[in-house]
N, C-alpha and C positions, 0 to 999 in steps of 0.2 A: 621350131617353135621355142620360145623362150619359156623357162619355167615360171609358173605363177607365183608371185610373191605371197607370203603368209597374210599380209593385209588384204590382198585381192581375194584370197581364199576364205578369209573371215567375212568379207563383205558379200561374197557370193552366197555363202552359207546363211547369212542373216536374211538376204533377200529371198532365197529359196524357202527358208522356214517361215517366212511372213506371207509368201504369195503362192506357193505351189499347192499346198493343201486346199486352199480356197478355190483355186482356179482349175485344177486338173484331178482326174482320177488316176489311179495307178493300176496296172495290170501286170501280173508276173507271168511270164512266158518261159516254159521249160522245153528245151530242144535237145536233141542228142549231142553228146560231146563233139565239139568240132564244128557243128552247124552254125553256132553264133558267129564264129569268125568268118564263115563263108557268106552268110547273109550281111555282116557288117562291112566286109569288103565290097560286095555287090552295091550296097548302098552308097559307099564311098565313091565308087566309079560313076554313080549317077549324081554325086555332088549333095547328097542329103544325109542327115543323121540316121542312125539305125532306127530310132523311134519314128521319125517321119516316114521312112521307107516302109516300116511295118503298117503304120496307120493308113498310109495310101494304099497299100496292098489290100488291107482289109476293107477299106471304103469301095475300092474298085471291085472286089469280090461280091460284096453286098449289093452294089449297083447292078452287076451282072445277074445276081440272083433275082432282084426285084423285076428286071427286064424279062426274065425268063418265065415269070409266072403268068400263066394264061389270064386274060382279062375277061371278066364277065360283061355282058352287054351294058349293065348299069355303069361300071367303071368307064367304059368307052364313051357313054353319053356324058359323064362328068368331065372327062378329059377334054372333050370337044368344046364344053362350055367355059373352060379355063382360059384366061388370057395371060400374056407375058407378065402382066402385073401382079399375078397371084404368087408373090415371093413366099408368103407364108406357108404354102403347101409344099415347098421344096425342102429336100433333106439338106442337112448342113454342108455335105460335100458337093452338092449340085449347084451351089451358089457361085 
């Protein structure tokens, strides 16, 4: 991969400064020394960034947790009454 020019770095920084703070939240993750490289390599093997891999993993774990919660009879009745058009009731990663 070719080195990024200073002009490109400056343009990227300008875009990041103008957009990232308004569109995204940041989370700092602390892992044991060496674990970052292991996770990063695994994400690379799957063709995604480290951030995308971690976000997907968290979303999948949350979905499993939600599915594992026993449902009360009231919830079962509500679910039966829903249709596929009820998009507003879905979690962001269910879309």
